[in-house]
PQR file of N, CA, C, O and H, with PARSE charges and radii, in Angstrom:
ATOM      1  N   MET A   1     -19.599  -6.588 -35.796 -0.4000 1.5000
ATOM      2  CA  MET A   1     -20.170  -7.513 -34.836 -0.0000 2.0000
ATOM      3  C   MET A   1     -21.653  -7.674 -35.107  0.5500 1.7000
ATOM      4  O   MET A   1     -22.359  -6.725 -35.448 -0.5500 1.4000
ATOM      5  N   ALA A   2     -22.091  -8.889 -34.947 -0.4000 1.5000
ATOM      6  CA  ALA A   2     -23.510  -9.161 -35.124 -0.0000 2.0000
ATOM      7  C   ALA A   2     -24.251  -8.726 -33.865  0.5500 1.7000
ATOM      8  O   ALA A   2     -23.810  -8.981 -32.745 -0.5500 1.4000
ATOM      9  H   ALA A   2     -21.518  -9.661 -34.670  0.4000 1.0000
ATOM     10  N   SER A   3     -25.356  -8.082 -34.069 -0.4000 1.5000
ATOM     11  CA  SER A   3     -26.133  -7.660 -32.910 -0.0000 2.0000
ATOM     12  C   SER A   3     -27.239  -8.681 -32.651  0.5500 1.7000
ATOM     13  O   SER A   3     -27.804  -9.259 -33.580 -0.5500 1.4000
ATOM     14  H   SER A   3     -25.715  -7.875 -34.979  0.4000 1.0000
ATOM     15  N   THR A   4     -27.530  -8.887 -31.384 -0.4000 1.5000
ATOM     16  CA  THR A   4     -28.608  -9.799 -31.012 -0.0000 2.0000
ATOM     17  C   THR A   4     -29.667  -9.008 -30.280  0.5500 1.7000
ATOM     18  O   THR A   4     -29.391  -7.981 -29.659 -0.5500 1.4000
ATOM     19  H   THR A   4     -27.072  -8.418 -30.629  0.4000 1.0000
ATOM     20  N   ASN A   5     -30.875  -9.505 -30.366 -0.4000 1.5000
ATOM     21  CA  ASN A   5     -31.933  -8.811 -29.643 -0.0000 2.0000
ATOM     22  C   ASN A   5     -31.852  -9.185 -28.161  0.5500 1.7000
ATOM     23  O   ASN A   5     -31.202 -10.171 -27.812 -0.5500 1.4000
ATOM     24  H   ASN A   5     -31.099 -10.339 -30.870  0.4000 1.0000
ATOM     25  N   PRO A   6     -32.488  -8.431 -27.307 -0.5600 1.5000
ATOM     26  CA  PRO A   6     -32.382  -8.675 -25.860  0.2800 2.0000
ATOM     27  C   PRO A   6     -32.808 -10.088 -25.439  0.5500 1.7000
ATOM     28  O   PRO A   6     -32.223 -10.652 -24.515 -0.5500 1.4000
ATOM     29  N   LEU A   7     -33.798 -10.657 -26.090 -0.4000 1.5000
ATOM     30  CA  LEU A   7     -34.255 -11.997 -25.734 -0.0000 2.0000
ATOM     31  C   LEU A   7     -33.163 -13.033 -26.025  0.5500 1.7000
ATOM     32  O   LEU A   7     -32.912 -13.916 -25.206 -0.5500 1.4000
ATOM     33  H   LEU A   7     -34.273 -10.199 -26.841  0.4000 1.0000
ATOM     34  N   GLN A   8     -32.521 -12.926 -27.180 -0.4000 1.5000
ATOM     35  CA  GLN A   8     -31.431 -13.847 -27.503 -0.0000 2.0000
ATOM     36  C   GLN A   8     -30.271 -13.677 -26.525  0.5500 1.7000
ATOM     37  O   GLN A   8     -29.656 -14.652 -26.092 -0.5500 1.4000
ATOM     38  H   GLN A   8     -32.725 -12.208 -27.846  0.4000 1.0000
ATOM     39  N   PHE A   9     -29.989 -12.437 -26.192 -0.4000 1.5000
ATOM     40  CA  PHE A   9     -28.902 -12.166 -25.248 -0.0000 2.0000
ATOM     41  C   PHE A   9     -29.177 -12.858 -23.915  0.5500 1.7000
ATOM     42  O   PHE A   9     -28.292 -13.514 -23.365 -0.5500 1.4000
ATOM     43  H   PHE A   9     -30.488 -11.645 -26.544  0.4000 1.0000
ATOM     44  N   ILE A  10     -30.383 -12.720 -23.397 -0.4000 1.5000
ATOM     45  CA  ILE A  10     -30.742 -13.341 -22.115 -0.0000 2.0000
ATOM     46  C   ILE A  10     -30.646 -14.859 -22.215  0.5500 1.7000
ATOM     47  O   ILE A  10     -30.181 -15.508 -21.278 -0.5500 1.4000
ATOM     48  H   ILE A  10     -31.103 -12.188 -23.844  0.4000 1.0000
ATOM     49  N   GLN A  11     -31.071 -15.426 -23.317 -0.4000 1.5000
ATOM     50  CA  GLN A  11     -30.975 -16.878 -23.505 -0.0000 2.0000
ATOM     51  C   GLN A  11     -29.517 -17.320 -23.535  0.5500 1.7000
ATOM     52  O   GLN A  11     -29.169 -18.352 -22.960 -0.5500 1.4000
ATOM     53  H   GLN A  11     -31.449 -14.899 -24.078  0.4000 1.0000
ATOM     54  N   GLN A  12     -28.667 -16.551 -24.197 -0.4000 1.5000
ATOM     55  CA  GLN A  12     -27.253 -16.893 -24.253 -0.0000 2.0000
ATOM     56  C   GLN A  12     -26.604 -16.790 -22.874  0.5500 1.7000
ATOM     57  O   GLN A  12     -25.783 -17.630 -22.505 -0.5500 1.4000
ATOM     58  H   GLN A  12     -28.949 -15.713 -24.664  0.4000 1.0000
ATOM     59  N   VAL A  13     -26.971 -15.770 -22.124 -0.4000 1.5000
ATOM     60  CA  VAL A  13     -26.428 -15.607 -20.776 -0.0000 2.0000
ATOM     61  C   VAL A  13     -26.859 -16.777 -19.897  0.5500 1.7000
ATOM     62  O   VAL A  13     -26.045 -17.326 -19.155 -0.5500 1.4000
ATOM     63  H   VAL A  13     -27.638 -15.088 -22.424  0.4000 1.0000
ATOM     64  N   ARG A  14     -28.109 -17.157 -19.972 -0.4000 1.5000
ATOM     65  CA  ARG A  14     -28.609 -18.275 -19.158 -0.0000 2.0000
ATOM     66  C   ARG A  14     -27.915 -19.575 -19.525  0.5500 1.7000
ATOM     67  O   ARG A  14     -27.607 -20.380 -18.646 -0.5500 1.4000
ATOM     68  H   ARG A  14     -28.771 -16.711 -20.574  0.4000 1.0000
ATOM     69  N   SER A  15     -27.665 -19.791 -20.811 -0.4000 1.5000
ATOM     70  CA  SER A  15     -26.985 -21.024 -21.218 -0.0000 2.0000
ATOM     71  C   SER A  15     -25.530 -21.022 -20.748  0.5500 1.7000
ATOM     72  O   SER A  15     -25.000 -22.076 -20.398 -0.5500 1.4000
ATOM     73  H   SER A  15     -27.915 -19.136 -21.525  0.4000 1.0000
ATOM     74  N   GLU A  16     -24.878 -19.860 -20.732 -0.4000 1.5000
ATOM     75  CA  GLU A  16     -23.500 -19.788 -20.248 -0.0000 2.0000
ATOM     76  C   GLU A  16     -23.445 -19.973 -18.732  0.5500 1.7000
ATOM     77  O   GLU A  16     -22.544 -20.642 -18.226 -0.5500 1.4000
ATOM     78  H   GLU A  16     -25.309 -19.003 -21.016  0.4000 1.0000
ATOM     79  N   VAL A  17     -24.385 -19.397 -18.011 -0.4000 1.5000
ATOM     80  CA  VAL A  17     -24.422 -19.545 -16.562 -0.0000 2.0000
ATOM     81  C   VAL A  17     -24.683 -21.006 -16.186  0.5500 1.7000
ATOM     82  O   VAL A  17     -24.185 -21.484 -15.167 -0.5500 1.4000
ATOM     83  H   VAL A  17     -25.117 -18.854 -18.422  0.4000 1.0000
ATOM     84  N   ALA A  18     -25.452 -21.704 -16.996 -0.4000 1.5000
ATOM     85  CA  ALA A  18     -25.726 -23.119 -16.727 -0.0000 2.0000
ATOM     86  C   ALA A  18     -24.456 -23.959 -16.842  0.5500 1.7000
ATOM     87  O   ALA A  18     -24.385 -25.038 -16.254 -0.5500 1.4000
ATOM     88  H   ALA A  18     -25.857 -21.316 -17.824  0.4000 1.0000
ATOM     89  N   LYS A  19     -23.461 -23.494 -17.580 -0.4000 1.5000
ATOM     90  CA  LYS A  19     -22.203 -24.225 -17.750 -0.0000 2.0000
ATOM     91  C   LYS A  19     -21.248 -24.037 -16.584  0.5500 1.7000
ATOM     92  O   LYS A  19     -20.277 -24.782 -16.449 -0.5500 1.4000
ATOM     93  H   LYS A  19     -23.520 -22.617 -18.058  0.4000 1.0000
ATOM     94  N   VAL A  20     -21.515 -23.047 -15.741 -0.4000 1.5000
ATOM     95  CA  VAL A  20     -20.623 -22.749 -14.627 -0.0000 2.0000
ATOM     96  C   VAL A  20     -20.682 -23.883 -13.609  0.5500 1.7000
ATOM     97  O   VAL A  20     -21.761 -24.346 -13.239 -0.5500 1.4000
ATOM     98  H   VAL A  20     -22.303 -22.441 -15.850  0.4000 1.0000
ATOM     99  N   VAL A  21     -19.503 -24.324 -13.162 -0.4000 1.5000
ATOM    100  CA  VAL A  21     -19.437 -25.343 -12.120 -0.0000 2.0000
ATOM    101  C   VAL A  21     -19.180 -24.622 -10.811  0.5500 1.7000
ATOM    102  O   VAL A  21     -18.090 -24.095 -10.589 -0.5500 1.4000
ATOM    103  H   VAL A  21     -18.627 -23.948 -13.462  0.4000 1.0000
ATOM    104  N   TRP A  22     -20.179 -24.599  -9.948 -0.4000 1.5000
ATOM    105  CA  TRP A  22     -20.072 -23.888  -8.692 -0.0000 2.0000
ATOM    106  C   TRP A  22     -19.368 -24.756  -7.663  0.5500 1.7000
ATOM    107  O   TRP A  22     -19.587 -25.967  -7.632 -0.5500 1.4000
ATOM    108  H   TRP A  22     -21.064 -25.028 -10.128  0.4000 1.0000
ATOM    109  N   PRO A  23     -18.528 -24.168  -6.820 -0.5600 1.5000
ATOM    110  CA  PRO A  23     -17.821 -24.967  -5.808  0.2800 2.0000
ATOM    111  C   PRO A  23     -18.767 -25.455  -4.727  0.5500 1.7000
ATOM    112  O   PRO A  23     -19.796 -24.843  -4.442 -0.5500 1.4000
ATOM    113  N   THR A  24     -18.384 -26.579  -4.132 -0.4000 1.5000
ATOM    114  CA  THR A  24     -19.192 -27.109  -3.035 -0.0000 2.0000
ATOM    115  C   THR A  24     -18.889 -26.315  -1.760  0.5500 1.7000
ATOM    116  O   THR A  24     -17.937 -25.536  -1.709 -0.5500 1.4000
ATOM    117  H   THR A  24     -17.548 -27.076  -4.364  0.4000 1.0000
ATOM    118  N   ARG A  25     -19.703 -26.526  -0.753 -0.4000 1.5000
ATOM    119  CA  ARG A  25     -19.506 -25.846   0.526 -0.0000 2.0000
ATOM    120  C   ARG A  25     -18.138 -26.233   1.113  0.5500 1.7000
ATOM    121  O   ARG A  25     -17.441 -25.389   1.678 -0.5500 1.4000
ATOM    122  H   ARG A  25     -20.476 -27.159  -0.795  0.4000 1.0000
ATOM    123  N   ARG A  26     -17.763 -27.504   0.977 -0.4000 1.5000
ATOM    124  CA  ARG A  26     -16.472 -27.978   1.495 -0.0000 2.0000
ATOM    125  C   ARG A  26     -15.311 -27.305   0.763  0.5500 1.7000
ATOM    126  O   ARG A  26     -14.339 -26.898   1.398 -0.5500 1.4000
ATOM    127  H   ARG A  26     -18.328 -28.189   0.518  0.4000 1.0000
ATOM    128  N   GLU A  27     -15.398 -27.185  -0.551 -0.4000 1.5000
ATOM    129  CA  GLU A  27     -14.345 -26.524  -1.322 -0.0000 2.0000
ATOM    130  C   GLU A  27     -14.191 -25.066  -0.911  0.5500 1.7000
ATOM    131  O   GLU A  27     -13.072 -24.569  -0.781 -0.5500 1.4000
ATOM    132  H   GLU A  27     -16.188 -27.516  -1.067  0.4000 1.0000
ATOM    133  N   VAL A  28     -15.301 -24.385  -0.709 -0.4000 1.5000
ATOM    134  CA  VAL A  28     -15.255 -22.985  -0.279 -0.0000 2.0000
ATOM    135  C   VAL A  28     -14.622 -22.879   1.099  0.5500 1.7000
ATOM    136  O   VAL A  28     -13.796 -21.998   1.337 -0.5500 1.4000
ATOM    137  H   VAL A  28     -16.210 -24.788  -0.814  0.4000 1.0000
ATOM    138  N   PHE A  29     -15.001 -23.772   2.011 -0.4000 1.5000
ATOM    139  CA  PHE A  29     -14.451 -23.761   3.365 -0.0000 2.0000
ATOM    140  C   PHE A  29     -12.944 -24.000   3.343  0.5500 1.7000
ATOM    141  O   PHE A  29     -12.188 -23.269   3.983 -0.5500 1.4000
ATOM    142  H   PHE A  29     -15.671 -24.488   1.818  0.4000 1.0000
ATOM    143  N   LEU A  30     -12.504 -25.026   2.604 -0.4000 1.5000
ATOM    144  CA  LEU A  30     -11.076 -25.338   2.553 -0.0000 2.0000
ATOM    145  C   LEU A  30     -10.277 -24.210   1.908  0.5500 1.7000
ATOM    146  O   LEU A  30      -9.177 -23.889   2.358 -0.5500 1.4000
ATOM    147  H   LEU A  30     -13.118 -25.620   2.084  0.4000 1.0000
ATOM    148  N   THR A  31     -10.821 -23.621   0.873 -0.4000 1.5000
ATOM    149  CA  THR A  31     -10.134 -22.509   0.222 -0.0000 2.0000
ATOM    150  C   THR A  31     -10.022 -21.314   1.174  0.5500 1.7000
ATOM    151  O   THR A  31      -8.982 -20.657   1.228 -0.5500 1.4000
ATOM    152  H   THR A  31     -11.714 -23.882   0.508  0.4000 1.0000
ATOM    153  N   THR A  32     -11.079 -21.038   1.913 -0.4000 1.5000
ATOM    154  CA  THR A  32     -11.066 -19.934   2.871 -0.0000 2.0000
ATOM    155  C   THR A  32     -10.029 -20.180   3.968  0.5500 1.7000
ATOM    156  O   THR A  32      -9.290 -19.270   4.343 -0.5500 1.4000
ATOM    157  H   THR A  32     -11.923 -21.572   1.869  0.4000 1.0000
ATOM    158  N   VAL A  33      -9.977 -21.411   4.481 -0.4000 1.5000
ATOM    159  CA  VAL A  33      -8.986 -21.750   5.505 -0.0000 2.0000
ATOM    160  C   VAL A  33      -7.577 -21.576   4.945  0.5500 1.7000
ATOM    161  O   VAL A  33      -6.711 -21.030   5.628 -0.5500 1.4000
ATOM    162  H   VAL A  33     -10.577 -22.150   4.177  0.4000 1.0000
ATOM    163  N   MET A  34      -7.334 -22.022   3.734 -0.4000 1.5000
ATOM    164  CA  MET A  34      -6.013 -21.885   3.127 -0.0000 2.0000
ATOM    165  C   MET A  34      -5.635 -20.413   2.948  0.5500 1.7000
ATOM    166  O   MET A  34      -4.475 -20.048   3.137 -0.5500 1.4000
ATOM    167  H   MET A  34      -8.038 -22.465   3.179  0.4000 1.0000
ATOM    168  N   VAL A  35      -6.589 -19.579   2.592 -0.4000 1.5000
ATOM    169  CA  VAL A  35      -6.315 -18.148   2.449 -0.0000 2.0000
ATOM    170  C   VAL A  35      -5.907 -17.559   3.796  0.5500 1.7000
ATOM    171  O   VAL A  35      -4.955 -16.782   3.866 -0.5500 1.4000
ATOM    172  H   VAL A  35      -7.532 -19.876   2.438  0.4000 1.0000
ATOM    173  N   PHE A  36      -6.612 -17.916   4.862 -0.4000 1.5000
ATOM    174  CA  PHE A  36      -6.255 -17.404   6.183 -0.0000 2.0000
ATOM    175  C   PHE A  36      -4.882 -17.900   6.623  0.5500 1.7000
ATOM    176  O   PHE A  36      -4.110 -17.143   7.211 -0.5500 1.4000
ATOM    177  H   PHE A  36      -7.386 -18.548   4.806  0.4000 1.0000
ATOM    178  N   ILE A  37      -4.570 -19.167   6.344 -0.4000 1.5000
ATOM    179  CA  ILE A  37      -3.251 -19.710   6.700 -0.0000 2.0000
ATOM    180  C   ILE A  37      -2.157 -18.975   5.933  0.5500 1.7000
ATOM    181  O   ILE A  37      -1.154 -18.573   6.522 -0.5500 1.4000
ATOM    182  H   ILE A  37      -5.197 -19.782   5.866  0.4000 1.0000
ATOM    183  N   MET A  38      -2.336 -18.796   4.642 -0.4000 1.5000
ATOM    184  CA  MET A  38      -1.317 -18.119   3.836 -0.0000 2.0000
ATOM    185  C   MET A  38      -1.166 -16.653   4.251  0.5500 1.7000
ATOM    186  O   MET A  38      -0.052 -16.128   4.269 -0.5500 1.4000
ATOM    187  H   MET A  38      -3.151 -19.122   4.163  0.4000 1.0000
ATOM    188  N   ALA A  39      -2.262 -15.998   4.580 -0.4000 1.5000
ATOM    189  CA  ALA A  39      -2.190 -14.603   5.033 -0.0000 2.0000
ATOM    190  C   ALA A  39      -1.429 -14.514   6.355  0.5500 1.7000
ATOM    191  O   ALA A  39      -0.642 -13.590   6.559 -0.5500 1.4000
ATOM    192  H   ALA A  39      -3.166 -16.425   4.566  0.4000 1.0000
ATOM    193  N   THR A  40      -1.662 -15.465   7.245 -0.4000 1.5000
ATOM    194  CA  THR A  40      -0.956 -15.482   8.524 -0.0000 2.0000
ATOM    195  C   THR A  40       0.534 -15.724   8.318  0.5500 1.7000
ATOM    196  O   THR A  40       1.363 -15.030   8.907 -0.5500 1.4000
ATOM    197  H   THR A  40      -2.302 -16.215   7.079  0.4000 1.0000
ATOM    198  N   LEU A  41       0.878 -16.703   7.486 -0.4000 1.5000
ATOM    199  CA  LEU A  41       2.293 -16.980   7.207 -0.0000 2.0000
ATOM    200  C   LEU A  41       2.976 -15.788   6.555  0.5500 1.7000
ATOM    201  O   LEU A  41       4.123 -15.475   6.873 -0.5500 1.4000
ATOM    202  H   LEU A  41       0.204 -17.267   7.008  0.4000 1.0000
ATOM    203  N   THR A  42       2.282 -15.131   5.655 -0.4000 1.5000
ATOM    204  CA  THR A  42       2.846 -13.949   5.000 -0.0000 2.0000
ATOM    205  C   THR A  42       3.068 -12.826   6.007  0.5500 1.7000
ATOM    206  O   THR A  42       4.095 -12.148   5.967 -0.5500 1.4000
ATOM    207  H   THR A  42       1.350 -15.385   5.397  0.4000 1.0000
ATOM    208  N   ALA A  43       2.119 -12.630   6.902 -0.4000 1.5000
ATOM    209  CA  ALA A  43       2.260 -11.583   7.930 -0.0000 2.0000
ATOM    210  C   ALA A  43       3.436 -11.888   8.848  0.5500 1.7000
ATOM    211  O   ALA A  43       4.196 -10.987   9.201 -0.5500 1.4000
ATOM    212  H   ALA A  43       1.285 -13.180   6.935  0.4000 1.0000
ATOM    213  N   ILE A  44       3.594 -13.150   9.236 -0.4000 1.5000
ATOM    214  CA  ILE A  44       4.716 -13.529  10.089 -0.0000 2.0000
ATOM    215  C   ILE A  44       6.037 -13.308   9.361  0.5500 1.7000
ATOM    216  O   ILE A  44       6.989 -12.781   9.937 -0.5500 1.4000
ATOM    217  H   ILE A  44       2.977 -13.882   8.949  0.4000 1.0000
ATOM    218  N   PHE A  45       6.092 -13.711   8.095 -0.4000 1.5000
ATOM    219  CA  PHE A  45       7.307 -13.532   7.308 -0.0000 2.0000
ATOM    220  C   PHE A  45       7.706 -12.060   7.237  0.5500 1.7000
ATOM    221  O   PHE A  45       8.863 -11.718   7.483 -0.5500 1.4000
ATOM    222  H   PHE A  45       5.318 -14.138   7.627  0.4000 1.0000
ATOM    223  N   PHE A  46       6.760 -11.193   6.904 -0.4000 1.5000
ATOM    224  CA  PHE A  46       7.088  -9.776   6.774 -0.0000 2.0000
ATOM    225  C   PHE A  46       7.389  -9.128   8.127  0.5500 1.7000
ATOM    226  O   PHE A  46       8.171  -8.180   8.189 -0.5500 1.4000
ATOM    227  H   PHE A  46       5.820 -11.471   6.704  0.4000 1.0000
ATOM    228  N   ALA A  47       6.787  -9.619   9.200 -0.4000 1.5000
ATOM    229  CA  ALA A  47       7.126  -9.104  10.528 -0.0000 2.0000
ATOM    230  C   ALA A  47       8.570  -9.461  10.868  0.5500 1.7000
ATOM    231  O   ALA A  47       9.300  -8.637  11.419 -0.5500 1.4000
ATOM    232  H   ALA A  47       6.152 -10.390   9.149  0.4000 1.0000
ATOM    233  N   LEU A  48       8.985 -10.684  10.542 -0.4000 1.5000
ATOM    234  CA  LEU A  48      10.368 -11.079  10.793 -0.0000 2.0000
ATOM    235  C   LEU A  48      11.342 -10.282   9.935  0.5500 1.7000
ATOM    236  O   LEU A  48      12.384  -9.844  10.423 -0.5500 1.4000
ATOM    237  H   LEU A  48       8.392 -11.353  10.094  0.4000 1.0000
ATOM    238  N   VAL A  49      11.012 -10.091   8.668 -0.4000 1.5000
ATOM    239  CA  VAL A  49      11.869  -9.288   7.797 -0.0000 2.0000
ATOM    240  C   VAL A  49      11.970  -7.865   8.334  0.5500 1.7000
ATOM    241  O   VAL A  49      13.050  -7.275   8.327 -0.5500 1.4000
ATOM    242  H   VAL A  49      10.165 -10.446   8.272  0.4000 1.0000
ATOM    243  N   ASP A  50      10.862  -7.316   8.794 -0.4000 1.5000
ATOM    244  CA  ASP A  50      10.855  -5.974   9.349 -0.0000 2.0000
ATOM    245  C   ASP A  50      11.754  -5.888  10.585  0.5500 1.7000
ATOM    246  O   ASP A  50      12.508  -4.927  10.741 -0.5500 1.4000
ATOM    247  H   ASP A  50       9.984  -7.796   8.799  0.4000 1.0000
ATOM    248  N   LEU A  51      11.672  -6.891  11.459 -0.4000 1.5000
ATOM    249  CA  LEU A  51      12.526  -6.900  12.650 -0.0000 2.0000
ATOM    250  C   LEU A  51      14.007  -6.986  12.277  0.5500 1.7000
ATOM    251  O   LEU A  51      14.841  -6.311  12.880 -0.5500 1.4000
ATOM    252  H   LEU A  51      11.060  -7.672  11.332  0.4000 1.0000
ATOM    253  N   ILE A  52      14.326  -7.806  11.296 -0.4000 1.5000
ATOM    254  CA  ILE A  52      15.722  -7.941  10.863 -0.0000 2.0000
ATOM    255  C   ILE A  52      16.234  -6.617  10.294  0.5500 1.7000
ATOM    256  O   ILE A  52      17.334  -6.176  10.626 -0.5500 1.4000
ATOM    257  H   ILE A  52      13.648  -8.354  10.806  0.4000 1.0000
ATOM    258  N   ILE A  53      15.436  -5.992   9.442 -0.4000 1.5000
ATOM    259  CA  ILE A  53      15.845  -4.709   8.860 -0.0000 2.0000
ATOM    260  C   ILE A  53      15.981  -3.643   9.947  0.5500 1.7000
ATOM    261  O   ILE A  53      16.921  -2.849   9.934 -0.5500 1.4000
ATOM    262  H   ILE A  53      14.542  -6.350   9.172  0.4000 1.0000
ATOM    263  N   LYS A  54      15.036  -3.633  10.886 -0.4000 1.5000
ATOM    264  CA  LYS A  54      15.082  -2.659  11.986 -0.0000 2.0000
ATOM    265  C   LYS A  54      16.355  -2.852  12.813  0.5500 1.7000
ATOM    266  O   LYS A  54      17.040  -1.882  13.136 -0.5500 1.4000
ATOM    267  H   LYS A  54      14.272  -4.278  10.896  0.4000 1.0000
ATOM    268  N   SER A  55      16.667  -4.089  13.150 -0.4000 1.5000
ATOM    269  CA  SER A  55      17.873  -4.363  13.933 -0.0000 2.0000
ATOM    270  C   SER A  55      19.121  -3.958  13.159  0.5500 1.7000
ATOM    271  O   SER A  55      20.042  -3.372  13.728 -0.5500 1.4000
ATOM    272  H   SER A  55      16.110  -4.877  12.887  0.4000 1.0000
ATOM    273  N   GLY A  56      19.154  -4.263  11.887 -0.4000 1.5000
ATOM    274  CA  GLY A  56      20.298  -3.888  11.061 -0.0000 2.0000
ATOM    275  C   GLY A  56      20.474  -2.385  10.985  0.5500 1.7000
ATOM    276  O   GLY A  56      21.591  -1.884  11.114 -0.5500 1.4000
ATOM    277  H   GLY A  56      18.406  -4.739  11.425  0.4000 1.0000
ATOM    278  N   LEU A  57      19.399  -1.670  10.779 -0.4000 1.5000
ATOM    279  CA  LEU A  57      19.480  -0.214  10.713 -0.0000 2.0000
ATOM    280  C   LEU A  57      19.889   0.386  12.051  0.5500 1.7000
ATOM    281  O   LEU A  57      20.683   1.326  12.090 -0.5500 1.4000
ATOM    282  H   LEU A  57      18.492  -2.078  10.674  0.4000 1.0000
ATOM    283  N   GLN A  58      19.357  -0.146  13.146 -0.4000 1.5000
ATOM    284  CA  GLN A  58      19.748   0.363  14.457 -0.0000 2.0000
ATOM    285  C   GLN A  58      21.243   0.112  14.708  0.5500 1.7000
ATOM    286  O   GLN A  58      21.930   0.948  15.295 -0.5500 1.4000
ATOM    287  H   GLN A  58      18.712  -0.910  13.115  0.4000 1.0000
ATOM    288  N   GLY A  59      21.732  -1.040  14.260 -0.4000 1.5000
ATOM    289  CA  GLY A  59      23.151  -1.334  14.406 -0.0000 2.0000
ATOM    290  C   GLY A  59      24.013  -0.377  13.598  0.5500 1.7000
ATOM    291  O   GLY A  59      25.018   0.134  14.092 -0.5500 1.4000
ATOM    292  H   GLY A  59      21.174  -1.720  13.783  0.4000 1.0000
ATOM    293  N   VAL A  60      23.614  -0.136  12.347 -0.4000 1.5000
ATOM    294  CA  VAL A  60      24.375   0.773  11.490 -0.0000 2.0000
ATOM    295  C   VAL A  60      24.323   2.199  12.036  0.5500 1.7000
ATOM    296  O   VAL A  60      25.347   2.878  12.103 -0.5500 1.4000
ATOM    297  H   VAL A  60      22.797  -0.551  11.946  0.4000 1.0000
ATOM    298  N   LEU A  61      23.142   2.645  12.422 -0.4000 1.5000
ATOM    299  CA  LEU A  61      23.002   4.008  12.941 -0.0000 2.0000
ATOM    300  C   LEU A  61      23.679   4.153  14.305  0.5500 1.7000
ATOM    301  O   LEU A  61      24.153   5.235  14.649 -0.5500 1.4000
ATOM    302  H   LEU A  61      22.310   2.093  12.367  0.4000 1.0000
ATOM    303  N   GLY A  62      23.725   3.068  15.083 -0.4000 1.5000
ATOM    304  CA  GLY A  62      24.392   3.100  16.380 -0.0000 2.0000
ATOM    305  C   GLY A  62      25.891   3.309  16.237  0.5500 1.7000
ATOM    306  O   GLY A  62      26.521   3.912  17.106 -0.5500 1.4000
ATOM    307  H   GLY A  62      23.340   2.189  14.803  0.4000 1.0000
ATOM    308  N   MET A  63      26.462   2.819  15.154 -0.4000 1.5000
ATOM    309  CA  MET A  63      27.902   3.019  14.941 -0.0000 2.0000
ATOM    310  C   MET A  63      28.237   4.464  14.663  0.5500 1.7000
ATOM    311  O   MET A  63      29.340   4.918  14.967 -0.5500 1.4000
ATOM    312  H   MET A  63      25.950   2.330  14.448  0.4000 1.0000
ATOM    313  N   PHE A  64      27.291   5.196  14.083 -0.4000 1.5000
ATOM    314  CA  PHE A  64      27.548   6.589  13.700 -0.0000 2.0000
ATOM    315  C   PHE A  64      26.963   7.588  14.688  0.5500 1.7000
ATOM    316  O   PHE A  64      27.179   8.791  14.541 -0.5500 1.4000
ATOM    317  H   PHE A  64      26.395   4.827  13.836  0.4000 1.0000
ATOM    318  N   GLY A  65      26.243   7.126  15.671 -0.4000 1.5000
ATOM    319  CA  GLY A  65      25.587   8.066  16.564 -0.0000 2.0000
ATOM    320  C   GLY A  65      26.066   7.869  17.921  0.5500 1.7000
ATOM    321  O   GLY A  65      25.633   8.569  18.836 -0.5500 1.4000
ATOM    322  H   GLY A  65      26.068   6.148  15.791  0.4000 1.0000
TER
END
C-alpha cells in the first residue's frame, strides 16, 4: 500500500466528505416518523403473537393439569 503524509490524508478526507449528500430536515423527520411507526407495528405484532402462544400453551397445559 502506498503511504500518504498526514496533509494529503486530510485533503483526501475533506474531498470525500464534500461528496456526501446530507439529508434535509424533512427527510430526517419523515424517516424518524417511519421508524416509530414500524417499531409500533412490530411491537403490536409480537404482542399478538405472544398472546396467541400464551393462550395455546394454557389450553394445552389445561388439558393435562
